[in-house]
C-alpha positions, -999 to 999 in steps of 0.1 A, spaced: 238 253 57 269 264 39 280 300 36 273 300 -1 236 288 5 231 316 31 244 342 7 220 328 -19 190 330 4 200 365 15 203 375 -21 168 360 -29 150 378 0 154 415 -1 154 433 32 121 451 25 103 418 19 118 404 52 106 435 71 71 430 56 71 394 66 83 403 101 55 428 104 30 403 93 43 378 119 40 404 147 5 414 136 -5 377 135 9 373 171 -11 403 182 -43 390 166 -37 356 182 -33 373 216 -65 394 211 -84 363 200 -72 344 230 -82 372 254 -116 374 237 -121 337 241 -113 339 278 -136 368 282 -164 350 263 -159 319 284 -163 340 316 -194 356 302 -209 322 293 -202 309 328 -219 341 343 -249 336 320 -251 299 329 -251 308 366 -279 334 361 -299 308 342 -295 283 370 -306 308 395 -336 317 373 -345 281 370 -344 276 408 -365 307 412 -390 295 387 -393 262 405 -398 279 438 -425 301 423 -442 271 408 -442 253 441 -456 284 458 -483 288 432 -494 252 437 -495 257 475 -515 289 471 -541 271 449 -544 244 476 -547 270 503 -574 288 482 -594 256 477 -592 249 515 -604 284 523 -632 280 497 -643 247 513 -643 262 547 -663 293 536 -688 270 519 -692 249 550 -698 281 571 -723 293 545 -742 260 547 -742 262 585 -755 298 583 -782 287 559 -792 258 581 -794 282 612 -815 306 591 -838 279 579 -842 265 615 -852 300 627 -877 304 599 -892 270 607 -896 278 644 
């Protein structure tokens, strides 16, 4: 660029306008940095929440398996109690018959 062109550009852009533009550029840089930090923070939070969700899913699966096993155990106990009750009834009936 020639010296004359530089002088023309300098004459066209007052110092106050350049200062305002420079301030805007610096504010934009600061906003970009803040947005980038917020993004990183948000990504960390998302990862933490995903891990918690995974742990909750595993806990839920475990509780479901435990509930199924407890129902099976309850049914087994019920069958055994019913069997004992039938035996008690048959002993009682045999005593009454004798």
